All heavy atoms as TSV, in Angstrom:
chain	resi	resn	atom	element	x	y	z
A	1	MET	N	N	4.803	20.737	26.269
A	1	MET	CA	C	5.117	21.811	27.177
A	1	MET	C	C	4.487	21.478	28.526
A	1	MET	O	O	3.423	20.900	28.586
A	1	MET	CB	C	4.551	23.122	26.639
A	1	MET	CG	C	4.788	24.287	27.569
A	1	MET	SD	S	4.473	25.912	26.835
A	1	MET	CE	C	2.837	25.754	26.192
A	2	PHE	N	N	5.158	21.835	29.599
A	2	PHE	CA	C	4.560	21.673	30.914
A	2	PHE	C	C	4.801	22.923	31.733
A	2	PHE	O	O	5.765	23.629	31.530
A	2	PHE	CB	C	5.083	20.428	31.638
A	2	PHE	CG	C	6.550	20.452	31.993
A	2	PHE	CD1	C	6.966	20.947	33.231
A	2	PHE	CD2	C	7.507	19.953	31.127
A	2	PHE	CE1	C	8.304	20.947	33.578
A	2	PHE	CE2	C	8.845	19.943	31.467
A	2	PHE	CZ	C	9.244	20.444	32.699
A	3	GLU	N	N	3.862	23.213	32.609
A	3	GLU	CA	C	3.977	24.363	33.487
A	3	GLU	C	C	4.153	23.874	34.912
A	3	GLU	O	O	3.542	22.891	35.315
A	3	GLU	CB	C	2.723	25.231	33.402
A	3	GLU	CG	C	2.583	25.953	32.086
A	3	GLU	CD	C	1.416	26.927	32.082
A	3	GLU	OE1	O	0.817	27.147	33.136
A	3	GLU	OE2	O	1.132	27.453	30.996
A	4	VAL	N	N	4.968	24.562	35.656
A	4	VAL	CA	C	5.176	24.265	37.063
A	4	VAL	C	C	4.361	25.281	37.843
A	4	VAL	O	O	4.565	26.484	37.706
A	4	VAL	CB	C	6.674	24.371	37.431
A	4	VAL	CG1	C	6.874	24.117	38.918
A	4	VAL	CG2	C	7.501	23.392	36.605
A	5	ASP	N	N	3.396	24.800	38.630
A	5	ASP	CA	C	2.544	25.674	39.434
A	5	ASP	C	C	2.987	25.619	40.887
A	5	ASP	O	O	3.269	24.536	41.407
A	5	ASP	CB	C	1.086	25.214	39.365
A	5	ASP	CG	C	0.490	25.364	37.980
A	5	ASP	OD1	O	0.796	26.374	37.316
A	5	ASP	OD2	O	-0.278	24.480	37.569
A	6	GLN	N	N	3.032	26.763	41.560
A	6	GLN	CA	C	3.344	26.769	42.984
A	6	GLN	C	C	2.031	26.776	43.760
A	6	GLN	O	O	1.150	27.594	43.513
A	6	GLN	CB	C	4.180	27.978	43.384
A	6	GLN	CG	C	4.580	27.899	44.850
A	6	GLN	CD	C	5.627	28.924	45.244
A	6	GLN	OE1	O	5.908	29.862	44.503
A	6	GLN	NE2	N	6.192	28.743	46.406
A	7	PHE	N	N	1.914	25.826	44.693
A	7	PHE	CA	C	0.734	25.727	45.540
A	7	PHE	C	C	0.957	26.546	46.804
A	7	PHE	O	O	2.096	26.724	47.240
A	7	PHE	CB	C	0.467	24.256	45.903
A	7	PHE	CG	C	0.004	23.426	44.736
A	7	PHE	CD1	C	0.914	22.693	43.980
A	7	PHE	CD2	C	-1.336	23.374	44.397
A	7	PHE	CE1	C	0.488	21.927	42.910
A	7	PHE	CE2	C	-1.762	22.605	43.329
A	7	PHE	CZ	C	-0.855	21.884	42.586
A	8	PRO	N	N	-0.126	27.041	47.415
A	8	PRO	CA	C	0.010	27.840	48.640
A	8	PRO	C	C	0.740	27.094	49.766
A	8	PRO	O	O	1.348	27.715	50.624
A	8	PRO	CB	C	-1.438	28.132	49.040
A	8	PRO	CG	C	-2.228	27.984	47.798
A	8	PRO	CD	C	-1.507	26.954	46.968
A	9	GLN	N	N	0.691	25.776	49.747
A	9	GLN	CA	C	1.340	24.975	50.786
A	9	GLN	C	C	2.860	24.979	50.657
A	9	GLN	O	O	3.555	24.443	51.508
A	9	GLN	CB	C	0.822	23.524	50.755
A	9	GLN	CG	C	-0.641	23.405	51.136
A	9	GLN	CD	C	-1.602	23.741	49.987
A	9	GLN	OE1	O	-1.205	24.158	48.901
A	9	GLN	NE2	N	-2.893	23.579	50.236
A	10	GLY	N	N	3.380	25.549	49.589
A	10	GLY	CA	C	4.826	25.694	49.441
A	10	GLY	C	C	5.491	24.727	48.489
A	10	GLY	O	O	6.677	24.823	48.227
A	11	PHE	N	N	4.728	23.772	47.961
A	11	PHE	CA	C	5.333	22.853	47.001
A	11	PHE	C	C	4.895	23.223	45.590
A	11	PHE	O	O	4.074	24.104	45.391
A	11	PHE	CB	C	5.009	21.390	47.337
A	11	PHE	CG	C	3.531	21.077	47.418
A	11	PHE	CD1	C	2.797	20.827	46.279
A	11	PHE	CD2	C	2.892	21.020	48.650
A	11	PHE	CE1	C	1.445	20.547	46.351
A	11	PHE	CE2	C	1.534	20.735	48.728
A	11	PHE	CZ	C	0.814	20.494	47.583
A	12	TYR	N	N	5.474	22.540	44.639
A	12	TYR	CA	C	5.196	22.817	43.231
A	12	TYR	C	C	4.515	21.595	42.611
A	12	TYR	O	O	4.755	20.463	43.022
A	12	TYR	CB	C	6.488	23.099	42.473
A	12	TYR	CG	C	7.201	24.319	42.987
A	12	TYR	CD1	C	8.122	24.228	44.017
A	12	TYR	CD2	C	6.949	25.573	42.441
A	12	TYR	CE1	C	8.770	25.353	44.497
A	12	TYR	CE2	C	7.598	26.705	42.914
A	12	TYR	CZ	C	8.511	26.588	43.940
A	12	TYR	OH	O	9.147	27.704	44.413
A	13	GLY	N	N	3.717	21.834	41.609
A	13	GLY	CA	C	3.039	20.747	40.925
A	13	GLY	C	C	3.256	20.806	39.427
A	13	GLY	O	O	3.257	21.879	38.838
A	14	VAL	N	N	3.453	19.641	38.852
A	14	VAL	CA	C	3.573	19.491	37.405
A	14	VAL	C	C	2.432	18.575	36.980
A	14	VAL	O	O	2.282	17.484	37.528
A	14	VAL	CB	C	4.925	18.854	37.016
A	14	VAL	CG1	C	4.993	18.611	35.519
A	14	VAL	CG2	C	6.080	19.725	37.471
A	15	PRO	N	N	1.585	18.992	36.039
A	15	PRO	CA	C	0.443	18.170	35.632
A	15	PRO	C	C	0.857	16.786	35.145
A	15	PRO	O	O	1.876	16.622	34.484
A	15	PRO	CB	C	-0.185	18.964	34.484
A	15	PRO	CG	C	0.323	20.346	34.639
A	15	PRO	CD	C	1.674	20.233	35.281
A	16	ARG	N	N	0.010	15.810	35.500
A	16	ARG	CA	C	0.237	14.446	35.027
A	16	ARG	C	C	-0.082	14.352	33.541
A	16	ARG	O	O	-0.749	15.211	32.984
A	16	ARG	CB	C	-0.662	13.458	35.783
A	16	ARG	CG	C	-0.344	13.360	37.243
A	16	ARG	CD	C	-1.215	12.321	37.929
A	16	ARG	NE	N	-2.636	12.661	37.764
A	16	ARG	CZ	C	-3.604	11.753	37.683
A	16	ARG	NH1	N	-3.341	10.468	37.724
A	16	ARG	NH2	N	-4.854	12.116	37.556
A	17	LEU	N	N	0.384	13.267	32.929
A	17	LEU	CA	C	0.093	13.027	31.513
A	17	LEU	C	C	-1.215	12.271	31.315
A	17	LEU	O	O	-1.713	12.158	30.224
A	17	LEU	CB	C	1.230	12.227	30.864
A	17	LEU	CG	C	2.570	12.946	30.766
A	17	LEU	CD1	C	3.629	12.001	30.219
A	17	LEU	CD2	C	2.456	14.173	29.891
A	18	PHE	N	N	-1.783	11.711	32.388
A	18	PHE	CA	C	-2.998	10.912	32.326
A	18	PHE	C	C	-2.829	9.686	31.435
A	18	PHE	O	O	-3.745	9.269	30.736
A	18	PHE	CB	C	-4.211	11.757	31.914
A	18	PHE	CG	C	-4.511	12.830	32.930
A	18	PHE	CD1	C	-4.131	14.133	32.696
A	18	PHE	CD2	C	-5.111	12.514	34.131
A	18	PHE	CE1	C	-4.381	15.121	33.636
A	18	PHE	CE2	C	-5.363	13.494	35.070
A	18	PHE	CZ	C	-4.997	14.795	34.829
A	19	HIS	N	N	-1.642	9.156	31.472
A	19	HIS	CA	C	-1.325	7.887	30.830
A	19	HIS	C	C	-0.623	7.095	31.921
A	19	HIS	O	O	0.485	7.451	32.320
A	19	HIS	CB	C	-0.412	8.107	29.617
A	19	HIS	CG	C	-0.076	6.845	28.904
A	19	HIS	ND1	N	0.847	5.955	29.375
A	19	HIS	CD2	C	-0.566	6.327	27.755
A	19	HIS	CE1	C	0.934	4.933	28.553
A	19	HIS	NE2	N	0.083	5.146	27.556
A	20	SER	N	N	-1.286	6.076	32.448
A	20	SER	CA	C	-0.820	5.421	33.674
A	20	SER	C	C	0.626	4.937	33.596
A	20	SER	O	O	1.381	5.082	34.558
A	20	SER	CB	C	-1.745	4.279	34.069
A	20	SER	OG	O	-1.801	3.305	33.048
A	21	HIS	N	N	1.025	4.376	32.468
A	21	HIS	CA	C	2.401	3.874	32.353
A	21	HIS	C	C	3.405	5.027	32.375
A	21	HIS	O	O	4.409	4.978	33.081
A	21	HIS	CB	C	2.567	3.041	31.093
A	21	HIS	CG	C	3.939	2.460	30.946
A	21	HIS	ND1	N	4.438	1.506	31.811
A	21	HIS	CD2	C	4.926	2.709	30.051
A	21	HIS	CE1	C	5.675	1.195	31.455
A	21	HIS	NE2	N	5.993	1.911	30.388
A	22	ALA	N	N	3.123	6.074	31.615
A	22	ALA	CA	C	4.016	7.233	31.597
A	22	ALA	C	C	4.062	7.900	32.966
A	22	ALA	O	O	5.136	8.282	33.444
A	22	ALA	CB	C	3.565	8.236	30.539
A	23	ASP	N	N	2.898	8.038	33.622
A	23	ASP	CA	C	2.869	8.631	34.961
A	23	ASP	C	C	3.723	7.829	35.938
A	23	ASP	O	O	4.444	8.394	36.758
A	23	ASP	CB	C	1.438	8.730	35.485
A	23	ASP	CG	C	0.645	9.849	34.838
A	23	ASP	OD1	O	1.255	10.729	34.204
A	23	ASP	OD2	O	-0.590	9.839	34.972
A	24	GLN	N	N	3.650	6.513	35.851
A	24	GLN	CA	C	4.450	5.656	36.735
A	24	GLN	C	C	5.945	5.830	36.451
A	24	GLN	O	O	6.751	5.940	37.378
A	24	GLN	CB	C	4.049	4.188	36.560
A	24	GLN	CG	C	4.773	3.241	37.490
A	24	GLN	CD	C	4.428	3.483	38.940
A	24	GLN	OE1	O	3.249	3.625	39.281
A	24	GLN	NE2	N	5.413	3.559	39.798
A	25	LEU	N	N	6.311	5.877	35.184
A	25	LEU	CA	C	7.717	6.066	34.821
A	25	LEU	C	C	8.246	7.402	35.336
A	25	LEU	O	O	9.350	7.476	35.885
A	25	LEU	CB	C	7.894	6.005	33.301
A	25	LEU	CG	C	7.740	4.650	32.637
A	25	LEU	CD1	C	7.799	4.801	31.115
A	25	LEU	CD2	C	8.802	3.689	33.117
A	26	ILE	N	N	7.452	8.454	35.159
A	26	ILE	CA	C	7.864	9.777	35.618
A	26	ILE	C	C	7.969	9.801	37.133
A	26	ILE	O	O	8.951	10.296	37.691
A	26	ILE	CB	C	6.882	10.865	35.132
A	26	ILE	CG1	C	6.929	10.973	33.606
A	26	ILE	CG2	C	7.223	12.206	35.763
A	26	ILE	CD1	C	5.807	11.793	33.010
A	27	GLY	N	N	6.956	9.257	37.826
A	27	GLY	CA	C	6.989	9.205	39.286
A	27	GLY	C	C	8.205	8.462	39.812
A	27	GLY	O	O	8.870	8.906	40.746
A	28	ASP	N	N	8.516	7.327	39.182
A	28	ASP	CA	C	9.698	6.548	39.580
A	28	ASP	C	C	10.978	7.345	39.374
A	28	ASP	O	O	11.872	7.345	40.217
A	28	ASP	CB	C	9.775	5.237	38.792
A	28	ASP	CG	C	8.683	4.246	39.167
A	28	ASP	OD1	O	7.987	4.472	40.189
A	28	ASP	OD2	O	8.519	3.259	38.425
A	29	LYS	N	N	11.066	8.031	38.236
A	29	LYS	CA	C	12.270	8.812	37.923
A	29	LYS	C	C	12.431	9.983	38.892
A	29	LYS	O	O	13.533	10.266	39.361
A	29	LYS	CB	C	12.209	9.306	36.477
A	29	LYS	CG	C	13.461	9.991	35.999
A	29	LYS	CD	C	14.622	9.032	35.913
A	29	LYS	CE	C	15.819	9.718	35.301
A	29	LYS	NZ	N	17.022	8.910	35.374
A	30	LEU	N	N	11.329	10.660	39.223
A	30	LEU	CA	C	11.390	11.763	40.180
A	30	LEU	C	C	11.866	11.279	41.548
A	30	LEU	O	O	12.696	11.923	42.183
A	30	LEU	CB	C	10.024	12.446	40.314
A	30	LEU	CG	C	9.570	13.286	39.132
A	30	LEU	CD1	C	8.130	13.726	39.326
A	30	LEU	CD2	C	10.477	14.489	38.936
A	31	GLN	N	N	11.341	10.133	41.978
A	31	GLN	CA	C	11.768	9.578	43.271
A	31	GLN	C	C	13.226	9.154	43.223
A	31	GLN	O	O	13.977	9.386	44.170
A	31	GLN	CB	C	10.882	8.412	43.674
A	31	GLN	CG	C	9.528	8.857	44.164
A	31	GLN	CD	C	8.670	7.714	44.643
A	31	GLN	OE1	O	8.783	6.590	44.152
A	31	GLN	NE2	N	7.793	7.993	45.594
A	32	GLU	N	N	13.624	8.544	42.137
A	32	GLU	CA	C	15.014	8.101	41.958
A	32	GLU	C	C	15.980	9.289	42.054
A	32	GLU	O	O	17.049	9.187	42.638
A	32	GLU	CB	C	15.124	7.445	40.572
A	32	GLU	CG	C	16.391	6.711	40.290
A	32	GLU	CD	C	16.309	6.095	38.898
A	32	GLU	OE1	O	15.500	5.166	38.699
A	32	GLU	OE2	O	17.050	6.576	38.007
A	33	GLU	N	N	15.590	10.420	41.481
A	33	GLU	CA	C	16.423	11.623	41.486
A	33	GLU	C	C	16.185	12.480	42.734
A	33	GLU	O	O	16.769	13.541	42.874
A	33	GLU	CB	C	16.139	12.466	40.234
A	33	GLU	CG	C	16.425	11.774	38.922
A	33	GLU	CD	C	17.898	11.650	38.627
A	33	GLU	OE1	O	18.676	12.529	39.055
A	33	GLU	OE2	O	18.276	10.671	37.962
A	34	ASP	N	N	15.298	12.020	43.619
A	34	ASP	CA	C	14.941	12.724	44.858
A	34	ASP	C	C	14.416	14.133	44.571
A	34	ASP	O	O	14.766	15.097	45.246
A	34	ASP	CB	C	16.132	12.774	45.819
A	34	ASP	CG	C	15.705	13.083	47.250
A	34	ASP	OD1	O	14.550	12.774	47.609
A	34	ASP	OD2	O	16.514	13.654	48.001
A	35	LEU	N	N	13.545	14.232	43.558
A	35	LEU	CA	C	12.971	15.518	43.168
A	35	LEU	C	C	11.491	15.639	43.509
A	35	LEU	O	O	10.939	16.726	43.476
A	35	LEU	CB	C	13.139	15.747	41.664
A	35	LEU	CG	C	14.561	15.921	41.163
A	35	LEU	CD1	C	14.584	15.976	39.645
A	35	LEU	CD2	C	15.174	17.183	41.742
A	36	GLY	N	N	10.824	14.520	43.805
A	36	GLY	CA	C	9.408	14.576	44.111
A	36	GLY	C	C	8.738	13.245	43.906
A	36	GLY	O	O	9.388	12.205	43.900
A	37	SER	N	N	7.413	13.275	43.731
A	37	SER	CA	C	6.664	12.036	43.561
A	37	SER	C	C	5.329	12.306	42.873
A	37	SER	O	O	4.906	13.450	42.726
A	37	SER	CB	C	6.410	11.391	44.929
A	37	SER	OG	O	5.619	12.247	45.725
A	38	HIS	N	N	4.679	11.227	42.485
A	38	HIS	CA	C	3.384	11.294	41.827
A	38	HIS	C	C	2.314	11.370	42.907
A	38	HIS	O	O	2.337	10.614	43.866
A	38	HIS	CB	C	3.213	10.026	40.980
A	38	HIS	CG	C	1.899	9.915	40.319
A	38	HIS	ND1	N	1.107	8.813	40.444
A	38	HIS	CD2	C	1.223	10.765	39.517
A	38	HIS	CE1	C	0.005	8.982	39.739
A	38	HIS	NE2	N	0.058	10.157	39.168
A	39	SER	N	N	1.370	12.294	42.801
A	39	SER	CA	C	0.290	12.417	43.773
A	39	SER	C	C	-1.052	12.331	43.071
A	39	SER	O	O	-1.416	13.218	42.296
A	39	SER	CB	C	0.390	13.753	44.516
A	39	SER	OG	O	-0.749	13.936	45.334
A	40	VAL	N	N	-1.794	11.278	43.379
A	40	VAL	CA	C	-3.131	11.124	42.820
A	40	VAL	C	C	-4.053	12.185	43.422
A	40	VAL	O	O	-4.852	12.792	42.731
A	40	VAL	CB	C	-3.682	9.709	43.083
A	40	VAL	CG1	C	-5.135	9.590	42.641
A	40	VAL	CG2	C	-2.820	8.664	42.385
A	41	ALA	N	N	-3.897	12.434	44.730
A	41	ALA	CA	C	-4.761	13.395	45.423
A	41	ALA	C	C	-4.665	14.800	44.830
A	41	ALA	O	O	-5.666	15.501	44.704
A	41	ALA	CB	C	-4.404	13.423	46.905
A	42	TRP	N	N	-3.459	15.223	44.461
A	42	TRP	CA	C	-3.270	16.563	43.912
A	42	TRP	C	C	-3.389	16.578	42.389
A	42	TRP	O	O	-3.363	17.644	41.772
A	42	TRP	CB	C	-1.904	17.128	44.315
A	42	TRP	CG	C	-1.891	17.559	45.740
A	42	TRP	CD1	C	-1.439	16.829	46.811
A	42	TRP	CD2	C	-2.372	18.789	46.278
A	42	TRP	NE1	N	-1.612	17.537	47.964
A	42	TRP	CE2	C	-2.172	18.743	47.672
A	42	TRP	CE3	C	-2.935	19.919	45.712
A	42	TRP	CZ2	C	-2.542	19.805	48.499
A	42	TRP	CZ3	C	-3.299	20.967	46.542
A	42	TRP	CH2	C	-3.100	20.905	47.924
A	43	GLY	N	N	-3.477	15.411	41.779
A	43	GLY	CA	C	-3.612	15.349	40.327
A	43	GLY	C	C	-2.387	15.828	39.589
A	43	GLY	O	O	-2.480	16.327	38.472
A	44	SER	N	N	-1.221	15.693	40.227
A	44	SER	CA	C	0.008	16.174	39.609
A	44	SER	C	C	1.206	15.468	40.232
A	44	SER	O	O	1.066	14.668	41.146
A	44	SER	CB	C	0.141	17.688	39.798
A	44	SER	OG	O	0.195	18.016	41.165
A	45	PHE	N	N	2.361	15.789	39.695
A	45	PHE	CA	C	3.612	15.354	40.315
A	45	PHE	C	C	4.006	16.452	41.283
A	45	PHE	O	O	4.078	17.624	40.902
A	45	PHE	CB	C	4.704	15.149	39.269
A	45	PHE	CG	C	4.361	14.081	38.273
A	45	PHE	CD1	C	3.930	14.421	37.001
A	45	PHE	CD2	C	4.433	12.742	38.608
A	45	PHE	CE1	C	3.593	13.448	36.079
A	45	PHE	CE2	C	4.088	11.756	37.697
A	45	PHE	CZ	C	3.674	12.113	36.429
A	46	ILE	N	N	4.211	16.102	42.528
A	46	ILE	CA	C	4.572	17.076	43.550
A	46	ILE	C	C	6.088	17.146	43.588
A	46	ILE	O	O	6.766	16.132	43.797
A	46	ILE	CB	C	4.021	16.670	44.931
A	46	ILE	CG1	C	2.498	16.523	44.855
A	46	ILE	CG2	C	4.427	17.663	46.004
A	46	ILE	CD1	C	1.761	17.744	44.355
A	47	VAL	N	N	6.629	18.320	43.374
A	47	VAL	CA	C	8.085	18.474	43.281
A	47	VAL	C	C	8.564	19.602	44.186
A	47	VAL	O	O	7.857	20.575	44.422
A	47	VAL	CB	C	8.523	18.736	41.823
A	47	VAL	CG1	C	8.191	17.543	40.930
A	47	VAL	CG2	C	7.880	19.995	41.264
A	48	GLU	N	N	9.763	19.438	44.715
A	48	GLU	CA	C	10.394	20.459	45.544
A	48	GLU	C	C	11.866	20.568	45.160
A	48	GLU	O	O	12.747	20.373	45.980
A	48	GLU	CB	C	10.275	20.098	47.023
A	48	GLU	CG	C	8.839	20.022	47.511
A	48	GLU	CD	C	8.751	19.735	48.991
A	48	GLU	OE1	O	9.427	20.423	49.773
A	48	GLU	OE2	O	8.018	18.824	49.346
A	49	PRO	N	N	12.127	20.850	43.889
A	49	PRO	CA	C	13.520	20.864	43.448
A	49	PRO	C	C	14.273	22.098	43.928
A	49	PRO	O	O	13.699	23.176	44.035
A	49	PRO	CB	C	13.423	20.861	41.933
A	49	PRO	CG	C	12.130	21.568	41.672
A	49	PRO	CD	C	11.213	21.166	42.803
A	50	GLU	N	N	15.522	21.907	44.210
A	50	GLU	CA	C	16.408	23.029	44.542
A	50	GLU	C	C	16.696	23.826	43.276
A	50	GLU	O	O	16.879	25.027	43.311
A	50	GLU	CB	C	17.735	22.504	45.106
A	50	GLU	CG	C	17.587	21.715	46.387
A	50	GLU	CD	C	17.594	22.610	47.600
A	50	GLU	OE1	O	18.258	23.653	47.565
A	50	GLU	OE2	O	16.922	22.268	48.583
A	51	ASP	N	N	16.730	23.124	42.168
A	51	ASP	CA	C	17.117	23.716	40.897
A	51	ASP	C	C	16.170	23.194	39.820
A	51	ASP	O	O	16.137	22.002	39.549
A	51	ASP	CB	C	18.561	23.313	40.582
A	51	ASP	CG	C	19.062	23.858	39.264
A	51	ASP	OD1	O	18.292	24.502	38.540
A	51	ASP	OD2	O	20.245	23.634	38.970
A	52	PHE	N	N	15.376	24.086	39.228
A	52	PHE	CA	C	14.410	23.638	38.233
A	52	PHE	C	C	15.057	23.039	36.990
A	52	PHE	O	O	14.407	22.331	36.241
A	52	PHE	CB	C	13.462	24.773	37.852
A	52	PHE	CG	C	12.339	24.944	38.831
A	52	PHE	CD1	C	12.327	26.000	39.702
A	52	PHE	CD2	C	11.311	24.026	38.879
A	52	PHE	CE1	C	11.295	26.157	40.613
A	52	PHE	CE2	C	10.275	24.158	39.784
A	52	PHE	CZ	C	10.275	25.232	40.661
A	53	SER	N	N	16.329	23.291	36.772
A	53	SER	CA	C	16.971	22.674	35.612
A	53	SER	C	C	17.043	21.163	35.782
A	53	SER	O	O	16.954	20.417	34.813
A	53	SER	CB	C	18.362	23.261	35.364
A	53	SER	OG	O	19.247	22.947	36.410
A	54	GLN	N	N	17.181	20.682	37.026
A	54	GLN	CA	C	17.164	19.238	37.277
A	54	GLN	C	C	15.805	18.662	36.902
A	54	GLN	O	O	15.714	17.614	36.276
A	54	GLN	CB	C	17.421	18.934	38.753
A	54	GLN	CG	C	18.806	19.235	39.239
A	54	GLN	CD	C	18.857	18.994	40.744
A	54	GLN	OE1	O	18.346	19.797	41.518
A	54	GLN	NE2	N	19.446	17.897	41.133
A	55	LEU	N	N	14.759	19.358	37.299
A	55	LEU	CA	C	13.404	18.910	37.003
A	55	LEU	C	C	13.181	18.885	35.495
A	55	LEU	O	O	12.634	17.933	34.953
A	55	LEU	CB	C	12.395	19.843	37.670
A	55	LEU	CG	C	10.930	19.513	37.460
A	55	LEU	CD1	C	10.584	18.172	38.091
A	55	LEU	CD2	C	10.060	20.618	38.023
A	56	HIS	N	N	13.634	19.911	34.818
A	56	HIS	CA	C	13.501	19.971	33.367
A	56	HIS	C	C	14.201	18.791	32.708
A	56	HIS	O	O	13.646	18.157	31.814
A	56	HIS	CB	C	14.071	21.287	32.839
A	56	HIS	CG	C	14.059	21.359	31.354
A	56	HIS	ND1	N	15.158	21.065	30.595
A	56	HIS	CD2	C	13.065	21.670	30.487
A	56	HIS	CE1	C	14.845	21.192	29.318
A	56	HIS	NE2	N	13.590	21.560	29.232
A	57	ASP	N	N	15.401	18.467	33.165
A	57	ASP	CA	C	16.154	17.362	32.578
A	57	ASP	C	C	15.418	16.033	32.719
A	57	ASP	O	O	15.467	15.190	31.826
A	57	ASP	CB	C	17.541	17.257	33.202
A	57	ASP	CG	C	18.447	18.420	32.837
A	57	ASP	OD1	O	18.103	19.173	31.895
A	57	ASP	OD2	O	19.485	18.589	33.512
A	58	VAL	N	N	14.717	15.838	33.848
A	58	VAL	CA	C	13.976	14.596	34.077
A	58	VAL	C	C	12.695	14.561	33.246
A	58	VAL	O	O	12.367	13.546	32.636
A	58	VAL	CB	C	13.646	14.429	35.581
A	58	VAL	CG1	C	12.682	13.278	35.800
A	58	VAL	CG2	C	14.924	14.212	36.386
A	59	LEU	N	N	11.974	15.665	33.213
A	59	LEU	CA	C	10.657	15.669	32.574
A	59	LEU	C	C	10.665	15.952	31.081
A	59	LEU	O	O	9.747	15.535	30.369
A	59	LEU	CB	C	9.757	16.695	33.264
A	59	LEU	CG	C	9.414	16.409	34.725
A	59	LEU	CD1	C	8.524	17.511	35.271
A	59	LEU	CD2	C	8.747	15.054	34.883
A	60	GLU	N	N	11.651	16.636	30.604
A	60	GLU	CA	C	11.685	17.059	29.199
A	60	GLU	C	C	11.443	15.924	28.205
A	60	GLU	O	O	10.664	16.100	27.260
A	60	GLU	CB	C	13.003	17.784	28.919
A	60	GLU	CG	C	13.001	18.581	27.637
A	60	GLU	CD	C	13.592	17.802	26.477
A	60	GLU	OE1	O	14.263	16.795	26.701
A	60	GLU	OE2	O	13.347	18.223	25.340
A	61	PRO	N	N	12.038	14.735	28.377
A	61	PRO	CA	C	11.781	13.679	27.387
A	61	PRO	C	C	10.317	13.244	27.323
A	61	PRO	O	O	9.842	12.803	26.281
A	61	PRO	CB	C	12.653	12.509	27.872
A	61	PRO	CG	C	13.707	13.145	28.712
A	61	PRO	CD	C	13.042	14.332	29.352
A	62	PHE	N	N	9.578	13.393	28.408
A	62	PHE	CA	C	8.177	12.980	28.440
A	62	PHE	C	C	7.239	14.051	27.890
A	62	PHE	O	O	6.198	13.746	27.335
A	62	PHE	CB	C	7.749	12.658	29.879
A	62	PHE	CG	C	8.459	11.480	30.456
A	62	PHE	CD1	C	9.556	11.650	31.283
A	62	PHE	CD2	C	8.037	10.187	30.176
A	62	PHE	CE1	C	10.211	10.563	31.832
A	62	PHE	CE2	C	8.688	9.089	30.709
A	62	PHE	CZ	C	9.784	9.280	31.543
A	63	TYR	N	N	7.581	15.310	28.077
A	63	TYR	CA	C	6.695	16.406	27.735
A	63	TYR	C	C	7.087	17.136	26.457
A	63	TYR	O	O	6.316	17.925	25.950
A	63	TYR	CB	C	6.654	17.450	28.876
A	63	TYR	CG	C	5.902	16.978	30.089
A	63	TYR	CD1	C	6.483	16.128	31.002
A	63	TYR	CD2	C	4.600	17.408	30.321
A	63	TYR	CE1	C	5.797	15.704	32.124
A	63	TYR	CE2	C	3.899	16.993	31.433
A	63	TYR	CZ	C	4.506	16.134	32.335
A	63	TYR	OH	O	3.828	15.716	33.437
A	64	HIS	N	N	8.272	16.891	25.970
A	64	HIS	CA	C	8.791	17.680	24.857
A	64	HIS	C	C	8.125	17.347	23.532
A	64	HIS	O	O	7.949	16.196	23.174
A	64	HIS	CB	C	10.302	17.465	24.705
A	64	HIS	CG	C	10.877	18.249	23.565
A	64	HIS	ND1	N	11.064	19.604	23.615
A	64	HIS	CD2	C	11.260	17.864	22.322
A	64	HIS	CE1	C	11.557	20.019	22.466
A	64	HIS	NE2	N	11.682	18.986	21.663
A	65	THR	N	N	7.744	18.392	22.839
A	65	THR	CA	C	7.406	18.285	21.432
A	65	THR	C	C	8.187	19.398	20.750
A	65	THR	O	O	8.458	20.432	21.365
A	65	THR	CB	C	5.889	18.456	21.169
A	65	THR	OG1	O	5.453	19.684	21.723
A	65	THR	CG2	C	5.091	17.316	21.757
A	66	PRO	N	N	8.588	19.213	19.532
A	66	PRO	CA	C	9.418	20.215	18.867
A	66	PRO	C	C	8.813	21.614	18.955
A	66	PRO	O	O	7.619	21.807	18.736
A	66	PRO	CB	C	9.484	19.723	17.425
A	66	PRO	CG	C	9.287	18.248	17.540
A	66	PRO	CD	C	8.325	18.068	18.678
A	67	GLY	N	N	9.643	22.572	19.324
A	67	GLY	CA	C	9.214	23.950	19.407
A	67	GLY	C	C	8.673	24.367	20.762
A	67	GLY	O	O	8.446	25.541	21.003
A	68	ASP	N	N	8.452	23.398	21.666
A	68	ASP	CA	C	7.931	23.738	22.993
A	68	ASP	C	C	9.018	24.273	23.889
A	68	ASP	O	O	10.177	23.926	23.743
A	68	ASP	CB	C	7.334	22.505	23.680
A	68	ASP	CG	C	5.918	22.218	23.227
A	68	ASP	OD1	O	5.362	23.072	22.499
A	68	ASP	OD2	O	5.383	21.165	23.572
A	69	GLU	N	N	8.628	25.116	24.821
A	69	GLU	CA	C	9.556	25.650	25.819
A	69	GLU	C	C	8.964	25.417	27.188
A	69	GLU	O	O	7.748	25.390	27.355
A	69	GLU	CB	C	9.769	27.139	25.603
A	69	GLU	CG	C	10.277	27.436	24.211
A	69	GLU	CD	C	11.220	28.602	24.188
A	69	GLU	OE1	O	11.478	29.181	25.247
A	69	GLU	OE2	O	11.701	28.915	23.099
A	70	VAL	N	N	9.807	25.258	28.192
A	70	VAL	CA	C	9.345	25.077	29.561
A	70	VAL	C	C	9.019	26.438	30.147
A	70	VAL	O	O	9.792	27.379	29.997
A	70	VAL	CB	C	10.429	24.382	30.406
A	70	VAL	CG1	C	9.971	24.269	31.850
A	70	VAL	CG2	C	10.745	23.019	29.844
A	71	MET	N	N	7.868	26.534	30.777
A	71	MET	CA	C	7.450	27.797	31.385
A	71	MET	C	C	7.218	27.589	32.874
A	71	MET	O	O	6.752	26.539	33.285
A	71	MET	CB	C	6.142	28.279	30.744
A	71	MET	CG	C	6.269	28.572	29.270
A	71	MET	SD	S	4.682	28.942	28.520
A	71	MET	CE	C	4.223	30.401	29.406
A	72	SER	N	N	7.527	28.566	33.672
A	72	SER	CA	C	7.262	28.522	35.100
A	72	SER	C	C	6.378	29.705	35.455
A	72	SER	O	O	6.630	30.817	35.010
A	72	SER	CB	C	8.576	28.585	35.871
A	72	SER	OG	O	8.310	28.576	37.249
A	73	LYS	N	N	5.344	29.440	36.251
A	73	LYS	CA	C	4.443	30.522	36.667
A	73	LYS	C	C	5.020	31.239	37.863
A	73	LYS	O	O	5.594	30.685	38.719
A	73	LYS	CB	C	3.087	29.971	37.062
A	73	LYS	CG	C	2.228	29.647	35.879
A	73	LYS	CD	C	0.853	29.259	36.377
A	73	LYS	CE	C	-0.071	29.000	35.222
A	73	LYS	NZ	N	-1.385	28.621	35.647
């Protein structure tokens, strides 16, 4: 499961997995889909999606475990 947090600066953050290879794959995929990027400084993936369903489609394979649901704060 992953939560999308909105930062006061206006962007959204998705927590990293803290697995360097997976983080790199996710960051590359987000950039490829023009949805965001990996930020070491913020400790998360910084995303600004127009439609959170796009973000879910990209991240779900990395974060999904059976029975989990995506939640947005």
